[in-house]
N, C-alpha and C positions, 0 to 999 in steps of 0.2 A: 505492497500500500503505501502512496505516495503523499502527501498532506500539498494540495492546492492553497499555498501559502498569497496568491496573487490573488486569487478569489476572494479569499477572506479580508483579504485588507482592504478590495475597493469594496466588500457585502457589511465593510464596520465603517465604512465612509471616507475609505481613502488612506494613499501616504500622510497627508497633511495632520489628517486628526488622529492616526493610528498615532503618527510624531508625538502628537500634543499629549494622548491618553501617556504614552511612555514618556515623556520628561524629555525628549528625545533632538538632533537634528534630524527634519526632514526624511534624510538620506539614510536613517537608520531604517526605518523600514522594508526599505532593497535593498541590504542584507536580508533580511529574514526570505526575502523573496526572492534572490539569486541562492540561498545555502539552504530554506525550505524548514531551516530551523526557528522555532518558538516557542519561548519558557513556559510552563503553567502558569505562570505569573500574570503574566501578559494576555494569554489566551485569557482568564477568569476578569480583569479585569475585561477587558472587549465583549466578553461574553455577561458579563453586569451590564452593560451600558444598550448591547444590542442583546436581548432576551429573546426575542425571535430568530436569533441564528442557532442555527441546529450545528454541531459542531460537524457530526458526521458524514457531512455533505460536502462538506472539505478535502475527504477524502477517493483517492481514485486507485486503482486496482493498479500498480507495476508492468505494463506491459510489453515492457523495455528486458526486465530480466525474468519475469513470469511469478514475481515473485507474491508472497499472499501475507498478511498476516494470523499467528498460527498462536 
């Protein structure tokens, strides 16, 4: 499974809004998009501000490597 960070950030209001929540420069969300890594404290903050989002919607099957969560 691969986390679609770009879609998650976009649905949370975009890079500027996510950077504001993170209290970081607006380039920080681009690192999340590039690496696909986002810490659980930030996920909690973003989901608190966007309770209508379902985190499961942002995971896609990794067809490149045929990996699945076990």
